C-alpha positions as CSV (number, residue, x, y, z in Angstrom):
1,M,0.0,0.0,0.0
2,Q,1.4,3.4,-1.1
3,S,1.6,5.9,1.7
4,C,0.4,9.5,1.2
5,P,2.9,12.3,1.5
6,P,2.6,14.3,4.8
7,T,0.3,17.3,4.8
8,P,2.2,20.5,4.8
9,V,2.0,22.7,7.9
10,A,1.7,26.5,8.0
11,L,1.8,28.8,11.1
12,T,0.0,32.1,11.5
13,I,1.3,34.5,14.2
14,A,-1.5,37.1,14.3
15,G,-4.5,38.5,16.1
16,S,-7.9,37.0,16.6
17,D,-10.9,38.6,14.8
18,S,-14.1,38.0,16.7
19,G,-16.1,38.7,13.5
20,G,-14.3,35.9,11.7
21,G,-13.4,37.9,8.6
22,A,-9.7,38.6,9.2
23,G,-6.8,37.6,11.4
24,I,-6.2,34.0,12.4
25,Q,-9.7,33.0,11.5
26,T,-9.4,33.9,7.9
27,D,-5.8,32.5,7.8
28,L,-7.0,29.1,9.0
29,K,-9.8,29.1,6.4
30,T,-7.3,30.0,3.7
31,F,-4.8,27.3,4.8
32,T,-7.6,24.7,4.8
33,A,-8.7,25.8,1.3
34,H,-5.1,25.1,0.1
35,K,-5.0,21.7,1.8
36,V,-2.4,22.9,4.3
37,Y,-2.7,22.1,8.1
38,G,-3.0,25.4,9.9
39,T,-1.4,26.2,13.3
40,T,-1.6,29.5,15.3
41,A,0.1,31.7,17.7
42,I,-2.3,34.4,18.9
43,T,-0.8,37.9,19.5
44,C,-4.0,39.9,20.4
45,I,-7.6,39.4,21.1
46,T,-9.8,41.9,19.3
47,A,-13.5,42.7,19.6
48,Q,-14.4,43.6,16.1
49,N,-16.6,43.1,13.1
50,P,-16.2,44.5,9.5
51,D,-17.5,47.9,10.6
52,A,-15.3,48.6,13.7
53,V,-12.7,47.4,16.2
54,T,-14.1,48.1,19.7
55,G,-11.3,46.6,21.8
56,V,-7.8,45.2,21.6
57,E,-6.1,43.2,24.3
58,P,-2.6,41.9,23.6
59,V,-1.2,38.6,24.7
60,S,2.0,38.7,26.6
61,P,5.2,38.3,24.5
62,D,6.2,35.3,26.5
63,M,2.9,33.6,25.8
64,V,3.2,34.3,22.1
65,V,6.7,32.7,22.1
66,R,5.3,29.7,24.0
67,Q,2.7,29.2,21.3
68,V,5.3,29.3,18.5
69,E,7.6,26.9,20.4
70,A,4.8,24.4,21.1
71,V,3.8,24.4,17.4
72,C,7.4,23.9,16.3
73,D,7.9,21.1,18.8
74,G,4.9,19.3,17.5
75,F,4.9,20.0,13.7
76,P,7.3,20.6,10.9
77,V,6.4,24.2,10.0
78,A,7.0,24.6,6.2
79,A,6.0,28.3,6.1
80,A,4.7,31.0,8.5
81,K,3.1,34.4,8.3
82,T,2.7,37.3,10.7
83,G,-0.3,39.5,10.8
84,M,-1.3,41.9,13.6
85,L,1.6,42.1,16.1
86,Y,0.6,45.3,17.8
87,S,3.6,46.2,20.0
88,A,7.3,46.5,19.8
89,E,7.7,43.9,22.6
90,I,5.7,41.3,20.7
91,I,7.6,42.0,17.5
92,R,11.0,41.5,19.1
93,A,9.8,38.3,20.7
94,V,8.5,37.0,17.4
95,A,11.7,38.0,15.6
96,D,13.8,36.1,18.2
97,V,11.8,32.9,18.1
98,V,11.6,32.9,14.3
99,K,15.4,33.1,14.3
100,R,15.9,30.5,17.0
101,R,13.5,28.1,15.3
102,Q,14.9,28.7,11.9
103,I,11.6,29.5,10.2
104,R,13.0,30.4,6.8
105,Q,9.8,30.9,4.7
106,L,8.3,33.8,6.7
107,V,5.7,36.1,5.1
108,V,5.2,39.4,6.9
109,D,1.9,41.2,6.4
110,P,2.8,44.6,8.0
111,V,-0.7,45.1,9.5
112,M,-0.9,48.7,10.6
113,V,-4.5,49.9,10.2
114,A,-7.8,47.9,9.9
115,T,-10.1,48.4,6.9
116,S,-12.4,50.2,9.4
117,G,-9.7,52.7,10.2
118,A,-8.7,51.3,13.6
119,K,-5.0,51.4,14.4
120,L,-3.6,47.9,14.8
121,L,0.1,48.7,15.3
122,Q,1.4,51.1,17.9
123,D,3.5,54.0,16.6
124,D,6.7,53.0,18.4
125,A,6.4,49.5,16.9
126,I,6.9,50.5,13.3
127,A,10.6,51.0,13.7
128,T,10.9,47.7,15.6
129,L,9.1,45.9,12.7
130,Q,11.6,47.4,10.3
131,E,14.7,46.7,12.3
132,A,14.0,43.4,14.0
133,L,11.4,41.4,11.9
134,L,11.7,42.4,8.3
135,P,15.3,41.2,8.0
136,R,14.1,37.8,9.2
137,A,11.4,37.6,6.5
138,M,11.4,36.0,3.1
139,L,8.6,38.4,1.9
140,V,6.8,41.5,3.0
141,T,3.3,42.2,1.6
142,P,2.3,45.9,2.2
143,N,-0.6,47.6,0.7
144,I,0.0,51.1,-0.8
145,P,-0.4,53.1,2.5
146,E,1.8,50.6,4.4
147,A,4.4,50.7,1.6
148,E,4.5,54.5,1.7
149,I,5.4,54.2,5.5
150,L,8.1,51.6,4.8
151,W,9.4,53.4,1.8
152,G,9.0,56.9,3.1
153,Q,7.6,58.3,-0.1
154,P,4.2,58.7,-1.7
155,I,3.2,56.1,-4.3
156,R,0.9,57.4,-7.0
157,S,1.7,55.3,-10.1
158,T,2.7,51.9,-11.1
159,E,6.2,53.1,-11.8
160,E,6.4,54.5,-8.2
161,Q,5.0,51.2,-7.0
162,Q,7.8,49.3,-8.8
163,D,10.4,51.7,-7.3
164,A,9.0,51.2,-3.8
165,A,8.9,47.4,-4.1
166,E,12.6,47.4,-5.2
167,G,13.6,49.9,-2.6
168,I,11.9,48.1,0.3
169,A,13.3,44.7,-0.9
170,M,16.8,46.1,-1.2
171,R,16.7,47.9,2.1
172,Y,15.8,44.7,4.1
173,G,17.4,42.1,1.9
174,I,14.1,40.3,1.2
175,A,11.4,40.1,-1.4
176,C,8.6,42.7,-1.5
177,V,5.1,42.6,-3.1
178,I,3.1,45.8,-3.0
179,K,-0.6,45.2,-3.4
180,G,-2.3,47.7,-5.7
181,G,-5.9,47.6,-4.5
182,H,-5.6,51.1,-2.9
183,M,-4.0,52.7,-6.0
184,A,-7.2,54.3,-7.2
185,E,-7.6,56.0,-3.8
186,A,-4.5,58.1,-4.3
187,D,-6.6,60.5,-6.4
188,A,-10.1,60.9,-5.2
189,N,-11.2,62.4,-8.6
190,A,-9.8,59.5,-10.7
191,P,-12.1,56.8,-12.0
192,Q,-12.0,53.4,-10.4
193,L,-9.3,51.4,-12.1
194,P,-10.6,48.2,-13.8
195,H,-7.6,46.2,-12.7
196,I,-5.5,45.6,-9.6
197,I,-1.7,45.4,-10.2
198,N,0.4,43.7,-7.5
199,V,4.1,44.4,-8.0
200,L,6.8,42.0,-6.7
201,Y,10.5,42.7,-6.5
202,A,12.6,39.5,-5.9
203,A,16.0,38.3,-6.8
204,G,16.8,41.3,-8.9
205,R,13.6,41.2,-11.0
206,I,10.3,43.1,-11.1
207,H,7.2,41.0,-11.6
208,S,3.7,42.5,-12.2
209,F,0.5,40.5,-11.7
210,Q,-2.7,42.0,-13.0
211,H,-6.1,40.9,-11.7
212,D,-9.5,42.1,-12.7
213,R,-11.1,44.3,-10.0
214,V,-14.0,42.2,-8.7
215,K,-17.3,43.4,-7.4
216,G,-18.4,41.6,-4.3
217,G,-18.9,42.1,-0.6
218,D,-16.7,43.3,2.2
219,T,-13.0,43.8,1.6
220,H,-12.4,43.2,5.3
221,G,-9.7,40.5,5.5
222,T,-8.4,40.6,2.0
223,G,-4.8,41.5,3.1
224,C,-4.8,38.6,5.6
225,T,-6.2,36.2,3.0
226,F,-3.6,37.3,0.4
227,A,-0.7,36.7,2.8
228,A,-2.1,33.5,4.1
229,A,-2.6,32.2,0.5
230,I,1.0,33.0,-0.3
231,T,2.1,31.2,2.8
232,A,0.1,28.1,2.0
233,N,1.4,28.1,-1.5
234,L,5.0,28.3,-0.2
235,A,4.2,25.4,2.2
236,N,3.0,23.5,-0.9
237,D,6.5,24.1,-2.5
238,L,5.4,26.6,-5.2
239,P,7.9,29.1,-6.4
240,L,7.5,32.6,-4.9
241,A,6.2,34.4,-8.0
242,T,3.7,31.6,-8.7
243,A,2.6,31.6,-5.0
244,I,1.9,35.3,-5.2
245,E,0.1,35.2,-8.6
246,Q,-2.1,32.4,-7.4
247,A,-2.8,34.2,-4.1
248,G,-4.1,37.2,-6.1
249,T,-6.5,35.0,-8.0
250,F,-7.6,33.3,-4.8
251,V,-8.5,36.6,-3.2
252,A,-10.4,37.7,-6.3
253,D,-12.4,34.5,-6.2
254,A,-13.1,35.0,-2.5
255,I,-14.5,38.4,-3.2
256,A,-16.6,37.2,-6.1
257,N,-18.1,34.5,-3.9
258,S,-18.9,36.8,-1.0
259,F,-22.2,35.8,0.7
260,D,-24.9,37.5,2.7
261,T,-25.0,37.0,6.5
262,G,-26.3,39.5,9.0
263,T,-25.5,43.0,7.7
264,H,-22.3,41.9,6.0
265,R,-21.0,40.1,2.9
266,P,-17.8,38.4,4.1
267,L,-15.3,36.7,1.8
268,G,-16.4,33.4,0.4
269,I,-13.1,31.6,1.2
270,G,-13.4,28.0,-0.1
271,W,-17.0,28.5,-1.2
272,A,-16.3,28.7,-5.0
């Protein structure tokens, strides 16, 4: 009898979203949709839904580390991602345990502000993210506003998006993909762009991935889903550029398959 290959394992180090649309909840859904076994280290408990974040309570850095250690003791983690890390202390603790446990395929989603506008990263933690965690990563996945913070310059065109992706990647010695979903928001008078362009700089090359802009429900959780899909694809041994391209398609499908529940239309992850 031929044995099946072991199921790949991915780890998400992120916050809990009580509304189920982002954070570890959407990460686990995304891992499962990619046939990857999902594990977690929770950094914060949030009280939220797609409209608002009404409370944030961080987990102690020591407990975050204990969760990562327990997962690594029990499972061969093929890839990991970070989401909401909230504080400089948690970021330093995560950077240390990632190094100690030699988690090489690390995707950093630099979560700073929720779709609802709530701040999810303390101001003094941004520098720690840049100095301690990004150099440990394989890939960082900022949206346009986050990339502007990391790059230190405005991004108003695809050319500037490419410059920023290259600059961020070179600064930290990693790969960088800048998501283009916010590009139309740079000019309030501009018509909605029909496409979203995600720009990757990796190994000395620029890659552009164009996806049709999809009409659907809430966009709450799209950034988490994108990073989780990349992480799952890496755990499944896909090359980085392929992992990113397929993740963009996965997010578009999730938006297209949004469904009505309550007063919201959350992403239809795995419902296609």
